[in-house]
C-alpha positions as CSV (number, residue, x, y, z in Angstrom):
1,M,20.4,55.5,16.9
2,R,17.4,54.1,14.8
3,Y,20.1,52.5,12.6
4,V,21.9,50.9,15.4
5,F,18.6,49.5,16.9
6,S,17.7,48.0,13.6
7,C,21.0,46.3,13.3
8,L,20.8,44.9,16.7
9,A,17.4,43.6,16.0
10,A,18.5,41.9,12.8
11,A,21.5,40.3,14.6
12,G,19.4,39.1,17.3
13,A,16.9,37.5,15.0
14,L,19.8,35.9,13.2
15,C,21.3,34.5,16.5
16,L,17.9,33.3,17.5
17,T,17.4,31.5,14.1
18,A,20.7,29.7,14.7
19,C,19.6,28.9,18.2
20,A,16.6,27.3,16.9
21,G,18.4,24.8,14.9
22,P,17.1,22.1,12.5
23,G,15.7,20.0,15.3
24,A,15.5,16.2,15.9
25,P,14.5,14.2,12.8
26,A,11.2,12.5,12.8
27,L,10.8,8.8,13.2
28,P,9.9,7.0,9.9
29,L,6.3,6.0,9.2
30,T,5.5,2.3,8.5
31,P,3.5,1.6,5.4
32,P,1.0,-1.3,5.7
33,A,2.1,-2.8,2.3
34,S,5.6,-3.2,3.7
35,L,4.4,-5.7,6.1
36,S,4.0,-9.4,5.3
37,G,0.6,-10.8,5.5
38,P,-2.6,-11.3,3.5
39,L,-2.5,-7.9,2.0
40,A,-1.7,-7.3,-1.7
41,Q,-1.9,-4.8,-4.2
42,G,-5.2,-4.6,-6.2
43,Q,-8.7,-3.3,-6.0
44,A,-11.6,-4.8,-3.9
45,A,-15.0,-3.3,-3.0
46,W,-15.3,-5.3,0.1
47,P,-16.5,-4.4,2.7
48,Q,-19.3,-1.8,2.1
49,G,-20.8,0.8,4.3
50,A,-23.8,-0.4,6.4
51,W,-22.4,-3.9,6.0
52,W,-24.8,-5.3,8.6
53,R,-27.7,-5.0,6.2
54,A,-26.3,-7.9,4.2
55,F,-27.6,-10.1,7.0
56,A,-31.2,-9.1,6.0
57,D,-32.4,-8.9,9.7
58,P,-34.8,-5.8,10.2
59,Q,-34.4,-6.2,14.0
60,L,-30.6,-6.0,13.8
61,D,-30.9,-2.9,11.5
62,A,-33.1,-1.2,14.1
63,L,-30.9,-2.1,17.0
64,I,-27.8,-0.7,15.2
65,E,-29.6,2.5,14.2
66,R,-30.8,3.0,17.8
67,A,-27.4,2.3,19.1
68,L,-25.5,4.7,16.8
69,A,-28.1,7.5,17.9
70,D,-28.4,6.9,21.5
71,A,-25.5,4.9,22.9
72,P,-23.3,6.8,25.5
73,S,-20.2,5.8,23.7
74,M,-21.4,7.5,20.6
75,Q,-22.6,10.5,22.5
76,L,-19.0,10.8,24.1
77,A,-17.4,10.5,20.7
78,R,-19.7,13.2,19.2
79,A,-18.8,15.4,22.1
80,R,-15.2,15.0,21.8
81,L,-15.6,15.8,18.1
82,R,-17.4,19.0,18.8
83,Q,-14.9,20.0,21.4
84,A,-12.0,19.4,18.9
85,V,-13.7,21.4,16.3
86,A,-14.2,24.2,18.7
87,V,-10.6,24.2,19.5
88,G,-9.7,24.4,15.9
89,E,-12.0,27.4,15.5
90,Q,-10.5,29.1,18.5
91,A,-7.0,28.5,17.1
92,G,-8.1,29.9,13.7
93,A,-9.4,33.0,15.2
94,A,-6.0,34.0,16.5
95,L,-5.1,34.7,12.8
96,L,-7.9,37.2,12.3
97,P,-7.9,41.0,13.5
98,G,-9.4,41.3,16.9
99,A,-11.4,44.4,18.1
100,A,-12.7,45.3,21.6
101,L,-14.8,48.0,23.0
102,N,-13.6,49.3,26.2
103,A,-15.2,51.8,28.7
104,D,-14.3,52.8,32.1
105,V,-15.3,55.4,34.6
106,T,-12.9,56.4,37.6
107,R,-13.6,58.6,40.4
108,Q,-10.3,60.0,42.1
109,R,-8.8,62.7,44.1
110,Y,-5.7,64.2,42.5
111,S,-2.7,65.0,44.5
112,E,-1.8,68.5,45.2
113,H,1.9,67.8,44.9
114,G,1.6,65.6,41.8
115,M,1.8,66.2,38.0
116,V,-1.9,67.5,37.7
117,P,-1.9,71.3,38.1
118,P,-4.4,73.5,39.8
119,P,-7.5,73.7,39.9
120,M,-7.7,70.0,39.6
121,A,-4.9,69.5,42.1
122,G,-6.4,68.6,45.5
123,S,-9.9,68.0,44.1
124,W,-12.1,65.0,43.3
125,R,-12.9,64.4,39.8
126,T,-14.5,61.9,37.6
127,S,-12.6,60.7,34.4
128,G,-13.7,58.4,31.6
129,Q,-12.7,56.7,28.5
130,L,-14.4,55.1,25.8
131,S,-12.2,53.5,23.1
132,L,-12.4,50.9,20.2
133,D,-9.0,48.8,20.3
134,F,-7.7,46.9,17.3
135,A,-5.0,44.2,17.2
136,Y,-3.5,42.2,14.4
137,D,-0.8,39.5,14.8
138,L,1.2,39.5,11.7
139,D,2.5,35.9,12.5
140,L,5.8,36.4,10.6
141,A,7.2,33.0,11.6
142,G,3.9,31.1,11.0
143,G,3.6,29.9,14.6
144,E,-0.1,30.7,14.8
145,R,-0.9,29.3,11.5
146,A,0.9,26.2,12.5
147,R,-1.1,26.1,15.8
148,R,-4.4,26.5,13.9
149,D,-3.5,23.7,11.4
150,A,-2.5,21.4,14.3
151,A,-5.7,21.9,16.1
152,Q,-7.6,21.4,12.7
153,D,-5.7,18.1,12.2
154,R,-6.7,16.9,15.7
155,A,-10.3,17.7,14.9
156,Q,-9.9,15.5,11.8
157,A,-8.5,12.8,14.0
158,A,-11.5,13.3,16.3
159,G,-13.8,12.8,13.2
160,A,-12.0,9.6,12.5
161,D,-12.3,8.4,16.1
162,E,-16.2,9.2,15.9
163,A,-16.3,6.9,12.8
164,G,-14.2,4.4,14.7
165,A,-16.6,4.4,17.6
166,R,-19.6,3.7,15.2
167,L,-17.6,0.7,13.7
168,L,-16.7,-0.7,17.2
169,L,-20.3,-0.4,18.3
170,S,-21.9,-1.7,15.3
171,A,-19.4,-4.7,15.2
172,A,-19.9,-5.4,18.9
173,L,-23.8,-5.3,18.6
174,T,-23.6,-7.7,15.4
175,H,-21.3,-10.1,17.1
176,A,-23.7,-10.3,20.1
177,Y,-26.6,-10.7,17.9
178,W,-25.0,-13.6,16.2
179,G,-24.3,-14.8,19.7
180,L,-28.0,-14.6,20.5
181,E,-28.9,-16.6,17.3
182,R,-26.4,-19.3,18.6
183,L,-28.1,-19.6,21.9
184,H,-31.6,-19.9,20.4
185,A,-30.3,-22.7,18.0
186,L,-28.7,-24.4,20.8
187,A,-31.9,-24.2,22.9
188,N,-33.8,-25.8,20.2
189,L,-31.3,-28.7,20.0
190,A,-31.4,-29.1,23.8
191,G,-35.1,-29.3,23.6
192,E,-34.7,-32.2,21.1
193,S,-32.0,-33.9,23.2
194,Q,-34.4,-33.6,26.3
195,A,-37.1,-35.2,24.3
196,S,-35.0,-37.9,22.9
197,A,-33.5,-38.7,26.4
198,E,-37.0,-38.6,28.0
199,R,-38.3,-41.1,25.6
200,A,-35.3,-43.4,26.0
201,A,-35.9,-43.2,29.8
202,A,-39.5,-44.0,29.3
203,L,-38.8,-47.0,27.2
204,L,-36.3,-48.3,29.7
205,G,-38.7,-47.9,32.3
206,Q,-41.1,-50.1,30.6
207,R,-38.4,-52.6,29.9
208,Q,-37.2,-52.5,33.5
209,R,-40.9,-53.2,34.9
210,A,-41.1,-56.1,32.4
211,G,-37.6,-57.5,33.7
212,L,-35.8,-56.7,30.4
213,A,-33.6,-54.0,31.7
214,H,-31.9,-53.5,35.0
215,A,-32.0,-50.5,37.3
216,G,-28.6,-49.2,36.3
217,E,-29.7,-48.7,32.7
218,L,-32.8,-46.9,33.7
219,A,-30.8,-44.6,36.2
220,A,-28.4,-43.6,33.4
221,A,-31.1,-42.8,31.0
222,Q,-33.0,-40.6,33.8
223,S,-29.6,-38.9,34.4
224,Q,-29.3,-38.0,30.8
225,A,-32.7,-36.7,30.7
226,A,-32.0,-34.5,33.8
227,A,-28.9,-33.3,32.2
228,A,-30.8,-32.3,29.1
229,R,-33.4,-30.4,31.1
230,Q,-30.6,-28.6,33.0
231,E,-29.0,-27.6,29.8
232,A,-32.2,-26.3,28.5
233,L,-32.8,-24.1,31.6
234,A,-29.2,-22.9,31.4
235,L,-29.6,-21.8,27.8
236,A,-32.8,-19.9,28.7
237,E,-30.7,-18.1,31.2
238,Q,-28.1,-17.3,28.8
239,I,-30.5,-16.1,26.2
240,T,-32.0,-13.6,28.9
241,L,-28.5,-12.3,29.8
242,Q,-27.5,-12.0,26.2
243,R,-30.6,-9.9,25.4
244,H,-29.7,-7.6,28.3
245,A,-26.2,-7.3,26.9
246,I,-27.5,-6.3,23.4
247,A,-30.0,-3.8,24.8
248,A,-27.1,-2.3,26.8
249,L,-25.1,-1.9,23.6
250,A,-28.0,-0.4,22.0
251,G,-28.0,2.3,24.8
252,Q,-31.1,1.0,26.3
253,G,-32.2,-0.8,29.4
254,P,-33.7,-4.3,30.1
255,A,-37.1,-3.2,29.0
256,L,-35.9,-3.4,25.5
257,A,-34.5,-6.8,26.0
258,N,-37.9,-8.2,26.7
259,T,-39.1,-7.2,23.2
260,L,-36.3,-9.0,21.3
261,H,-37.5,-11.9,19.4
262,R,-35.2,-14.6,17.9
263,P,-32.7,-13.4,15.2
264,Q,-33.7,-14.0,11.6
265,L,-30.3,-13.6,10.0
266,R,-29.4,-14.6,6.7
267,V,-26.0,-15.7,5.6
268,P,-24.9,-13.2,2.8
269,A,-24.4,-14.4,-0.7
270,G,-20.8,-14.6,-1.4
271,D,-19.9,-15.4,2.2
272,A,-16.4,-16.8,1.0
273,L,-13.3,-14.7,1.8
274,P,-12.3,-12.3,-0.9
275,T,-9.5,-13.7,-3.0
276,V,-7.8,-10.2,-2.8
277,L,-7.4,-8.0,0.4
278,P,-5.6,-4.8,-0.9
279,A,-3.4,-2.9,1.5
280,A,-5.5,0.1,0.5
281,L,-8.4,-1.4,2.6
282,L,-6.5,-0.4,5.7
283,G,-6.9,3.3,4.6
284,R,-10.5,2.6,5.5
285,R,-9.6,1.9,9.1
286,P,-10.7,4.8,11.3
287,D,-8.0,4.2,13.8
288,I,-5.2,4.3,11.3
289,V,-6.7,7.4,9.7
290,A,-7.0,9.1,13.2
291,A,-3.4,8.2,14.0
292,R,-2.2,9.7,10.7
293,W,-4.0,12.8,11.5
294,R,-2.3,13.0,14.8
295,V,1.0,12.6,13.2
296,E,0.4,15.6,11.0
297,A,-0.8,17.6,14.1
298,G,2.5,16.6,15.8
299,G,4.5,18.0,13.0
300,R,2.5,21.3,13.0
301,E,3.1,21.6,16.8
302,V,6.8,21.1,16.1
303,D,6.5,24.0,13.6
304,S,4.8,26.1,16.1
305,A,7.3,25.5,18.8
306,R,10.1,26.3,16.4
307,A,8.4,29.7,15.5
308,A,8.7,30.9,19.0
309,F,12.4,31.4,18.3
310,Y,11.6,34.2,15.8
311,P,10.6,37.7,16.2
312,N,7.1,38.8,15.6
313,I,5.1,42.1,15.1
314,N,1.7,42.9,16.4
315,L,-0.1,46.0,15.0
316,L,-2.0,47.8,17.6
317,S,-4.5,50.8,17.2
318,F,-7.2,52.5,19.0
319,I,-9.7,55.3,18.7
320,G,-12.2,56.9,21.1
321,Y,-12.6,59.5,23.7
322,S,-10.8,60.4,27.0
323,A,-11.4,63.2,29.3
324,I,-11.4,64.3,33.0
325,G,-15.0,65.1,33.7
326,M,-17.8,63.1,32.3
327,S,-19.6,66.1,30.7
328,Q,-16.6,66.4,28.3
329,L,-16.1,62.8,27.4
330,L,-17.9,62.9,24.1
331,Q,-16.7,66.3,23.0
332,S,-14.6,66.5,19.9
333,A,-11.7,67.8,21.7
334,S,-11.7,64.6,23.8
335,R,-10.9,62.4,21.0
336,V,-7.8,60.1,21.0
337,A,-6.3,57.8,18.5
338,G,-3.1,55.8,18.0
339,L,-1.5,53.3,15.8
340,G,1.8,51.5,15.9
341,P,3.5,48.1,15.7
342,A,4.6,46.1,18.7
343,L,7.8,44.2,18.1
344,S,8.4,40.9,20.1
345,L,12.0,39.8,19.9
346,P,12.7,36.8,22.3
347,L,16.2,36.9,23.9
348,F,16.7,34.8,27.0
349,D,14.2,32.7,28.6
350,G,16.3,30.1,30.6
351,G,15.8,27.4,27.9
352,A,11.9,27.5,27.9
353,R,11.5,27.6,24.3
354,R,14.1,24.9,23.6
355,A,12.4,22.7,26.1
356,A,9.0,23.3,24.5
357,L,10.5,22.5,21.1
358,A,12.0,19.2,22.5
359,G,8.7,18.3,24.1
360,A,6.9,19.0,20.7
361,E,9.3,16.8,18.9
362,A,8.9,14.1,21.4
363,G,5.2,14.3,21.0
364,R,5.4,14.2,17.2
365,D,7.7,11.0,17.6
366,A,5.1,9.4,20.0
367,Q,2.4,9.9,17.5
368,I,4.4,8.3,14.8
369,A,5.3,5.4,16.9
370,Q,1.6,5.1,17.9
371,Y,0.7,5.2,14.2
372,N,3.3,2.5,13.5
373,Q,1.9,0.3,16.2
374,T,-1.8,0.8,14.9
375,V,-0.6,-0.4,11.6
376,L,1.1,-3.4,13.0
377,D,-2.0,-4.3,15.1
378,A,-4.2,-3.7,12.1
379,V,-2.2,-6.0,9.8
380,R,-2.1,-8.6,12.3
381,E,-5.9,-8.3,13.0
382,V,-6.7,-8.7,9.3
383,A,-4.2,-11.8,9.2
384,D,-5.8,-13.4,12.3
385,Q,-9.3,-13.0,11.0
386,A,-8.4,-14.1,7.5
387,A,-6.7,-17.3,8.8
388,S,-9.8,-18.0,11.1
389,L,-12.2,-17.7,8.2
390,R,-10.3,-20.0,6.1
391,A,-9.9,-22.6,9.0
392,L,-13.5,-22.3,9.9
393,A,-14.5,-22.9,6.3
394,A,-12.6,-25.9,6.1
395,Q,-14.0,-27.2,9.5
396,S,-17.5,-26.5,8.3
397,R,-17.0,-28.7,5.1
398,Q,-15.9,-31.6,7.5
399,T,-18.8,-31.1,9.8
400,D,-21.2,-31.0,7.2
401,T,-20.0,-34.5,5.9
402,A,-20.1,-35.8,9.5
403,Q,-23.6,-34.3,10.0
404,T,-24.7,-36.0,6.8
405,Q,-23.4,-39.2,7.7
406,A,-24.8,-39.1,11.3
407,A,-28.4,-38.2,9.9
408,A,-28.0,-41.1,7.4
409,A,-27.2,-43.5,10.2
410,R,-30.0,-42.3,12.3
411,H,-32.5,-42.5,9.5
412,S,-31.4,-45.9,8.8
413,A,-31.9,-47.0,12.4
414,Q,-35.4,-45.4,12.5
415,M,-36.3,-47.3,9.4
416,R,-35.1,-50.6,10.9
417,A,-37.0,-49.9,14.0
418,R,-40.2,-49.1,12.0
419,A,-39.6,-52.4,10.3
420,G,-39.3,-54.4,13.4
421,L,-35.6,-55.2,12.6
422,A,-34.2,-53.2,15.6
423,S,-35.4,-51.6,18.8
424,E,-36.5,-47.9,19.2
425,L,-33.8,-47.6,21.7
426,D,-31.2,-48.6,19.2
427,A,-32.6,-45.7,17.0
428,L,-32.8,-43.3,19.8
429,A,-29.0,-44.1,20.8
430,L,-28.0,-42.5,17.5
431,D,-29.8,-39.2,18.2
432,A,-26.8,-38.3,20.4
433,P,-24.0,-38.2,17.7
434,W,-26.6,-36.6,15.2
435,L,-27.4,-33.8,17.6
436,A,-23.5,-33.3,18.7
437,Q,-22.8,-32.7,14.9
438,R,-25.7,-30.3,14.6
439,R,-24.4,-28.4,17.7
440,Q,-20.9,-28.4,16.1
441,A,-22.4,-27.0,12.9
442,V,-24.3,-24.3,15.0
443,E,-21.1,-23.2,16.8
444,L,-18.9,-23.3,13.6
445,N,-21.6,-21.2,11.8
446,T,-21.6,-18.7,14.6
447,R,-17.8,-18.4,14.8
448,R,-17.6,-18.1,11.1
449,Q,-20.0,-15.2,10.9
450,Q,-18.4,-13.5,14.0
451,A,-15.0,-13.9,12.3
452,R,-16.5,-12.3,9.1
453,V,-17.7,-9.5,11.3
454,G,-14.2,-9.3,12.9
455,L,-12.7,-9.1,9.3
456,I,-15.0,-6.3,8.4
457,K,-14.1,-4.4,11.3
458,A,-10.4,-5.0,10.8
459,L,-10.8,-3.6,7.2
460,G,-12.5,-0.4,8.4
461,G,-16.1,-1.4,7.8
462,G,-16.3,0.6,4.7
463,Y,-15.0,3.8,6.1
464,A,-13.0,5.8,3.5
465,S,-10.8,8.8,3.9
466,S,-9.7,10.5,0.8
467,D,-6.9,12.3,2.5
468,F,-4.9,9.3,3.9
469,A,-6.4,6.2,2.0
470,E,-3.5,6.5,-0.4
471,N,-1.0,7.1,2.3
472,A,-1.9,3.8,3.9
473,Q,-0.3,1.8,1.0
C-alpha cells in the first residue's frame, strides 16, 4: 500500500508539473542606448550629488535641507519605504522555522455514553494542555523564496522611489527659487522703468506748461508712468506668492516666507552643456531604477505562482503536557510529543492556480511595459532639456549683443543731452528698449538655469544604483 501511495504521489506531481507549463514569454526590455537622442557611449561625471550647492546660495541650501527633512512628500516616501521593508522581512520569516507556545484549560462534562469510561463518564473534569509546537516549511518548489525575493525587490524599488522623491523636491524647490530671483530682478527693472517714466512725465509737464508740448503727449507719458507703477505692484504681489510657494515646498507655512530674502544665486562655472551625455547616466534616474526593480519583482512573483503547482512538505512537531485534571498536568506521565511531515499535493482547484499564474505573468508584463515607458519618457526629457539649453544659449548670445547695443545708444543719447546737443526726453526715450533688453536677459537667464535644473533632474541628479546602472545602457 505504501508503494502504491508513493507511485500515485509521484504521478500526481508529474501531472501537475505538466499542467504548470512553461508560461507566457515576458515582454522585451528597452535599453536606453537603443533609442535615438542626445545620449552616447562614454563617461561623464555630470551631474553630482547635492548639485544645488553649485549655485552657492546658503539660503537655498538651508531650504532644501529643511524640505528633505520635513516635507510631507518626503515623510510619505519614507513611510512607504519602511512599509516595503517590513513586508520583505515578513516574507523572509516564512522561510525560517516557527515555534509557538500553546496552553489551554477546558472545563467539561464527559458523556456517560461516550468513549470516556467511568469514573470520568458523567462527571465534570478540568483538562489542560501545555505544548511547544514547531513547524518548518521545506519550500521544495521555491515558492516562498520567490515570494521573499519579490518583496525584497519591491523594497528596493521603494528605496529608489524615496530617492526620486528627494530629486523631485530638490529640483522643484530650486526651480521655484530661480523663479523668485527672476521676480526680484524684474521688480528692480520695473522700479527703473517707473523712475524713467515719471521723469519723462515731469519733463513733459514742464514743457506743456511752457506751451512746448500738447496735452496728448503729457497724457501718454502719465499713462506710461501709471503702467510702470502697476507693474511694480504686481511684481511685489508675485514675489509674496512665490515666497509662499517656496515655503510650502519646504514643508513650512507662510511664516517662513516672511523670512526669505532675495536669492544670492551664482551661475556655476562650466555652465555649458556637457559635450557627452552617456546613456549610462540614465542608470542614475531613480524612476528607471525603481521600474527595473519592479520588473524583477514581477518575475519573482511569476516563479512563486508557478511553484504552487508542485507538492510541498511541511515538517511539524510538538512537545509538552496533556492531562485530564490540572493536578496531573505537569507530571512526567502526562508528557506528549510528536514529529512528522505534512505533505501538500495540489490536485484540482477549479483553475485557481492557473488563473493566479496568468495574473502574475500579466503583472510582470505590465511592469516591463511601465519600465519601457519610463525609459522612453526619460530619453525624451533629456532630449528636450538638452535642446532647450542649446537654444537658450544661442538666444542669450543674441540678447547680450542687443543689450550692449541698446546700452551704447542710451549712453550716447545721455552724453548728447549733457552736451546740450539733444533733449533729456530724447535720452529717456532710449530707456525703454534698453530696459526691454535687460528684461529679456533676465528671462533668458532664468529659463536657462531652470532648464539646467531640468536636465539635472532628467539625468537623475547624481543618484547611482550599482545594481542596475549597467543594465540601463
